[in-house]
C-alpha positions as CSV (number, residue, x, y, z in Angstrom):
1,M,11.4,5.2,-32.7
2,T,10.5,7.2,-35.9
3,E,8.5,10.4,-35.9
4,E,5.6,8.6,-37.4
5,Q,5.6,6.0,-34.6
6,K,5.7,8.8,-32.0
7,K,2.5,10.3,-33.5
8,S,0.7,6.9,-33.0
9,Y,1.1,6.7,-29.3
10,A,-1.1,8.4,-26.7
11,L,0.6,11.2,-24.8
12,D,0.8,10.8,-21.0
13,S,-1.3,13.7,-19.7
14,D,0.5,13.6,-16.4
15,N,4.1,13.7,-17.7
16,E,5.1,16.0,-20.6
17,G,7.3,14.3,-23.2
18,W,6.1,10.8,-22.2
19,I,4.0,8.3,-24.3
20,V,1.7,5.6,-23.1
21,G,1.8,2.0,-24.4
22,W,3.0,-1.5,-23.8
23,A,6.6,-2.1,-22.8
24,V,8.8,-5.1,-22.8
25,I,11.2,-4.8,-19.8
26,R,13.8,-6.7,-17.8
27,N,14.2,-5.5,-14.2
28,S,17.7,-6.7,-13.5
29,P,19.8,-5.6,-15.2
30,W,17.4,-2.9,-16.4
31,D,16.5,-3.1,-20.1
32,L,13.6,-1.4,-21.8
33,A,13.6,-3.6,-24.9
34,G,10.8,-1.7,-26.6
35,M,7.5,0.2,-26.5
36,F,4.5,-1.0,-28.5
37,L,1.1,0.2,-29.4
38,T,-0.6,-3.2,-28.5
39,R,-0.2,-5.8,-25.9
40,D,-0.1,-8.5,-28.6
41,E,3.0,-6.8,-30.2
42,A,4.7,-6.6,-26.9
43,E,4.0,-10.2,-26.0
44,G,5.4,-11.4,-29.3
45,V,8.7,-9.6,-28.6
46,Q,8.7,-10.9,-25.0
47,R,8.4,-14.4,-26.2
48,E,11.4,-14.0,-28.5
49,L,13.5,-12.4,-25.7
50,G,12.6,-15.0,-23.0
51,S,11.3,-15.3,-19.5
52,A,13.6,-12.7,-18.0
53,Y,11.4,-10.1,-19.8
54,E,7.9,-9.1,-18.9
55,V,5.2,-7.0,-20.6
56,R,4.0,-3.9,-18.7
57,H,1.6,-1.1,-19.5
58,G,2.9,2.3,-18.7
59,S,4.7,5.4,-19.9
60,R,8.0,6.0,-21.5
61,K,10.0,9.3,-21.7
62,L,10.8,9.9,-25.3
63,G,14.5,9.8,-26.0
64,S,15.4,7.7,-22.9
65,N,14.9,4.3,-21.3
66,D,12.9,5.8,-18.5
67,F,9.7,3.9,-17.9
68,I,6.8,4.2,-15.3
69,G,4.6,1.1,-15.1
70,S,0.9,1.4,-14.3
């Protein structure tokens, strides 16, 4: 994620260093395929990756694959 992309995301007011957006994830084995500004973007990636992945809204810790779904 570029610095410009980081500036576009809302910051998670409850978790310092985390951003809020739409994630494409796979639960087992864990994979955070990406974080996106819009649900439409995330759903497009999910369709490419297949049914093992799902779209969830939540927060991602910058510089990691940590994700908290809402």
